[in-house]
C-alpha positions in Angstrom: 83.4 55.1 122.3 84.3 53.8 118.7 81.0 55.0 117.6 82.2 58.7 118.8 85.2 58.3 116.9 83.5 57.1 113.8 80.6 59.9 113.9 83.6 62.1 114.1 85.7 60.7 111.1 82.8 60.7 109.1 81.9 64.6 110.2 85.3 65.3 109.4 85.2 64.0 105.7 82.1 65.8 105.4 83.9 69.1 106.4 86.9 69.0 104.3 84.5 67.6 101.1 82.6 70.5 101.7 85.3 73.2 102.1 87.4 71.1 99.1 84.4 71.4 96.9 83.5 75.3 98.0 86.6 75.9 96.8 87.3 74.6 93.6 83.7 76.3 92.9 84.8 79.9 93.8 87.8 79.1 91.5 85.7 77.7 88.7 83.4 80.5 88.7 86.1 83.2 88.6 88.0 81.5 85.8 84.9 81.7 83.7 84.5 85.4 83.5 86.8 86.8 80.6 87.6 90.6 80.3 86.2 92.6 77.3 86.5 95.4 75.6 84.9 99.0 76.3 85.3 102.3 75.1 84.4 105.4 76.7 82.9 108.6 74.4 81.9 111.8 74.2 83.0 112.5 78.3 83.0 116.0 80.0 84.3 113.7 83.0 87.5 111.5 83.6 86.2 108.2 83.6 88.5 104.9 84.1 87.6 101.3 83.9 89.0 99.6 86.7 87.6 95.9 85.4 85.0 95.2 82.4 84.8 90.8 82.9 81.9 89.2 81.5 80.6 85.8 81.1 78.4 84.0 78.6 75.2 85.0 80.6 76.4 88.0 82.9 78.9 90.0 83.6 80.3 93.3 85.2 81.9 96.6 85.2 83.5 98.6 87.8 85.5 101.9 87.9 86.3 105.6 88.6 85.0 108.7 87.8 87.0 112.1 88.4 85.8 115.6 87.6 88.5 117.4 85.5 86.5 120.6 85.3 86.5 124.3 87.3 82.7 123.2 87.7 80.4 121.2 89.8 79.1 118.1 87.8 75.1 117.0 88.7 72.4 115.2 87.7 74.6 112.8 85.6 74.6 109.1 84.7 77.0 106.9 83.2 75.1 104.8 79.8 76.5 101.6 79.5 75.7 100.0 75.9 76.3 96.0 76.0 77.4 94.8 72.3 77.0 91.1 70.6 80.2 90.5 68.8 77.9 91.7 65.5 77.3 95.0 66.9 73.5 93.8 68.2 72.6 96.3 71.5 71.9 93.6 73.5 70.7 96.0 76.6 71.6 99.2 78.3 72.2 100.4 81.7 72.2 103.5 83.7 74.7 104.4 86.9 73.9 107.6 89.0 77.3 110.0 89.3 77.0 111.3 92.5 77.2 115.6 92.5 81.2 116.2 91.8 83.0 119.1 92.7 86.1 120.1 90.6 88.8 117.3 90.9 86.4 115.3 93.3 86.0 111.1 92.0 84.0 108.5 92.7 83.3 104.7 91.9 80.9 103.1 89.7 80.2 99.6 89.4 77.4 98.1 87.7 76.3 94.3 86.6 74.3 92.7 83.7 72.6 89.3 82.8 73.0 89.8 78.7 74.6 86.9 77.0 77.1 86.9 74.7 78.5 90.2 75.3 81.6 91.3 73.3 82.0 94.7 73.7 80.5 97.9 75.8 80.2 101.3 75.2 80.1 103.8 78.2 79.1 107.4 78.4 77.8 110.4 79.7 74.5 111.5 79.7 72.3 114.2 81.6 69.3 113.2 83.8 67.2 115.0 80.4 68.7 112.4 78.0 66.9 109.3 80.1 64.4 107.3 78.5 60.8 106.9 80.3 61.1 104.8 83.5 58.2 102.2 81.4 61.1 102.0 78.9 63.4 101.3 80.6 64.2 97.1 80.3 66.7 96.6 83.1 65.9 99.8 85.8 68.9 101.7 87.1 71.7 100.1 88.8 73.4 101.9 92.1 74.8 100.0 94.7 73.0 102.2 97.5 69.9 99.7 96.3 71.5 96.7 96.6 72.3 97.5 100.0 68.6 98.2 100.3 67.3 94.9 99.1 70.0 93.3 101.4 68.2 95.1 104.4 64.8 94.5 103.4 65.7 90.4 103.2 67.3 90.4 106.4 64.2 92.1 107.6 61.9 89.7 106.5 64.3 86.8 107.9 64.1 88.3 111.5 59.9 88.8 111.1 60.2 84.9 109.8 62.4 83.4 112.4 59.4 82.6 115.0 58.0 80.3 112.4 60.8 78.4 110.9 60.2 74.4 112.3 63.2 74.3 114.0 
C-alpha cells in the first residue's frame, strides 16, 4: 500500500509541475507580443483594426471591415504590407473580403512570419490588382483555409490510427 502512495505522490508532483510550466509558458509567450503601429490607406470601406501585435519573428492582425457605402462591395482584398523600422517592405499578405451589402460588417484576421516588424499599412484593392499567383510570396491568408487544414490533419490521424504503436 505504501508503494501506491509513493507512486501517487510522484504522479501528482509531475501533474502539478506540468500545469505550472504550461501556465508559465503561455504567460511568457503572450507577454512577448507588442502592439504595433498601423495605418489604413485609400479605403472606401471602414476598416477598424482591433489588434495588431508582433513579436521579434511573427505576429497577427485582427479587425472588422464595414461597408458604409450604398452599394454592394464584392471581389475586394485587404492588402497588408509589413515594414521594418527603416521602411523596408518585409512582406505582404492578402485577405479576401467577402461580398458586403450596404451597412454589413465582417471580420478579418491575418498572421505572418516576418522578422522585426515596426509598422503595417492596410489598403483595399480589387482582385485585378493582385499579383499573379506565381509572384505571391506567402499566398492568401483566410481563416477558411485553416479550418480545411485542420480537417485534413484530423482525417490523416484517423486514417493512420490503426498503425500507431500502442
